[in-house]
C-alpha positions as CSV (number, residue, x, y, z in Angstrom):
1,M,1.9,2.5,-15.1
2,S,0.4,0.0,-12.5
3,A,1.4,-0.2,-9.0
4,V,1.5,-2.9,-6.4
5,L,1.4,-1.1,-2.9
6,D,2.8,-2.7,0.3
7,T,0.9,-2.7,3.7
8,H,2.3,0.6,5.1
9,T,2.2,2.3,1.7
10,V,-1.6,1.8,1.2
11,L,-2.2,2.9,5.0
12,W,-0.2,5.8,4.7
13,Y,-1.8,6.8,1.2
14,L,-5.3,6.2,2.8
15,E,-4.6,8.3,5.9
16,N,-2.7,10.9,3.9
17,S,0.3,10.4,6.1
18,K,3.4,12.5,5.9
19,E,5.3,9.0,6.2
20,L,4.7,8.5,2.5
21,S,7.0,9.8,0.1
22,T,6.3,12.5,-2.5
23,F,7.4,10.2,-5.2
24,A,5.1,7.3,-3.9
25,R,2.1,9.6,-3.5
26,S,2.5,11.0,-6.9
27,T,2.9,7.5,-8.4
28,I,-0.2,6.3,-6.9
29,E,-2.2,9.3,-7.7
30,S,-0.9,9.2,-11.3
31,A,-1.9,5.6,-11.8
32,V,-5.3,6.2,-10.2
33,G,-5.9,9.4,-12.3
34,N,-4.9,7.5,-15.5
35,G,-7.1,4.4,-14.8
36,K,-4.3,2.3,-14.1
37,P,-4.6,-0.5,-11.7
38,V,-3.2,0.2,-8.2
39,H,-3.0,-3.3,-6.5
40,V,-3.0,-4.2,-2.9
41,S,-1.8,-7.6,-1.9
42,V,-4.3,-9.8,0.0
43,I,-1.2,-10.3,2.4
44,S,-1.3,-6.5,3.2
45,V,-4.9,-7.0,4.6
46,I,-4.0,-10.0,6.6
47,E,-1.0,-7.8,8.0
48,A,-3.2,-4.7,8.7
49,V,-5.7,-7.1,10.5
50,Y,-2.6,-8.4,12.5
51,L,-1.4,-4.8,13.2
52,A,-5.0,-3.7,14.3
53,E,-5.3,-6.7,16.6
54,R,-2.2,-5.9,18.5
55,S,-3.0,-2.2,18.3
56,R,0.0,-1.2,16.1
57,I,-2.6,0.7,13.9
58,P,-6.0,2.1,14.7
59,S,-8.9,-0.2,14.0
60,T,-10.2,2.5,11.8
61,A,-7.2,2.2,9.5
62,L,-8.2,-1.4,8.9
63,L,-11.8,-0.5,8.4
64,R,-10.9,2.3,5.9
65,L,-8.7,-0.1,4.0
66,R,-11.7,-2.6,3.8
67,Q,-14.0,0.0,2.6
68,V,-11.8,1.3,-0.1
69,L,-11.1,-2.2,-1.4
70,V,-14.6,-2.8,-2.2
71,D,-15.2,0.7,-3.7
72,S,-14.4,0.8,-7.3
73,R,-14.4,4.5,-7.4
74,V,-11.2,4.6,-5.0
75,G,-9.1,2.8,-7.8
76,L,-7.6,0.3,-5.5
77,T,-8.0,-3.3,-6.1
78,I,-7.1,-6.3,-3.8
79,V,-4.8,-9.0,-5.7
80,D,-3.4,-12.3,-4.9
81,V,0.2,-12.5,-4.9
82,D,0.9,-14.7,-8.0
83,T,3.5,-14.7,-10.8
84,P,1.9,-11.7,-12.7
85,V,2.0,-9.5,-9.6
86,A,5.3,-10.6,-8.3
87,D,7.2,-10.6,-11.6
88,P,8.6,-7.0,-12.4
89,S,8.7,-7.7,-16.1
90,Q,4.9,-7.4,-15.9
91,G,5.1,-3.6,-15.7
92,F,4.2,-3.1,-12.2
93,R,5.7,-0.3,-10.2
94,V,6.3,-0.8,-6.3
95,P,6.4,2.8,-5.0
96,S,7.4,1.7,-1.6
97,C,8.6,-1.0,0.6
98,P,8.9,-0.8,4.3
99,I,12.7,-1.7,4.2
100,C,13.4,0.4,1.2
101,P,14.3,4.2,0.8
102,I,12.0,4.5,-2.1
103,G,8.6,5.1,-0.4
104,S,9.7,6.9,2.6
105,S,12.0,9.5,3.5
106,R,12.5,8.2,6.8
107,Q,13.8,4.8,8.3
108,P,11.4,2.1,8.5
109,R,8.9,2.5,11.5
110,S,9.3,0.1,14.3
111,T,5.6,-1.0,14.0
112,L,6.6,-3.4,11.4
113,G,9.4,-4.9,13.6
114,F,11.9,-3.6,11.2
115,R,15.1,-1.5,12.3
């Protein structure tokens, strides 16, 4: 199964954060381990730049994100948000959403401005 990661999901995954649910982590690791595409939206990169500029995330997190997206061995690829990515019938699994309970066992973090 493929996956499309939201901004905090990919950041939490790369930092091995406890914020990322076991389900989300296993979904990502399973996809990577099986050679399935794990996509990061270009919008997430833009959001990470925004968060780093406002010191909401460390600049090292943005640097790490940029590094893994150009390293094909990691298994994460950057994609435009277009119909195949946005359309759930295309077989993509979204393991986390900053405003959904699937990816995190905790409430959304205030760093995104959600409550």
